[in-house]
N, C-alpha and C positions, 0 to 999 in steps of 0.2 A: 101282521103290523101294520100300525098306522100310525100316519101321518098327519101334523098341528101346525098350524107355525106359530111360532114367537111367543103371540100377542097371548090367543086363544091358549099357550098353556101355562104363560104368566098368570094370569088370573082367576085359573082351576089345576095351578102344579098339584096345591092336595088331594084333589081329587083325579090327578094323570097318578097321582103318586099311587095311592091304591088302589090303584084297575090294572101295575104294571104287576104289584103286587101280588093279589089274587091269584090274573092271570097267567105271568111269567112272561110274559109279552110284551121282546122290546114296545115305544111308539118313539118314532123318527121325528123333529126338530124341526120345524124347513125358517126356510128366512131366505120372504121373494122366493116363494115356487121351491128349493134348494136344498134338500137338505146339508146342516149343518152340524147337529144333534144326534145323539140316546139314550131315552134314558132306559135302563135296564135294572132289572133285581138288581140286587143289592148283597154277594153270595162269600160269608166267609170264607176265606183258604181254609185249608188240611191245612192240618201243624205238617212236616216232610221230619222223616224218623229217620236221624242222621243211623251211620254203618248198616245201613239196608243193607247194599254192598259190598261188603268185607267180606278177601278173600278170593271174590268172583271175577277180578280182574288182578291179573297179575303180565309185572309190565318187564321187560326182557333188560340181560343188561347192560347191554348196549345201543339200548336206547337209546341216545346222545349222541351216537358216535353216527358221523356222514360215510358213507361210506363217496372213499377217493370213484370211483367211477359216476357219480354222484353230485361231485360239489362243483365243479366247472358249471352248474345252472342254478348257483346260488352266485359266482360270482357278477 
């Protein structure tokens, strides 16, 4: 992981973007020696398939019913 100051990062941004995409290692951007941002490789998120958990979870019929002995805790 490399640490760079803002001025150097602005001056050589294209070079650092290329380094990040090739090495897959993030670059930390610092202001006055304090980390303030991170330059990382962008990765496209995977599409989620709907319905993968269908019929694997069941909810009981009395799910919304609060037992009398617990009711006092919620008042």
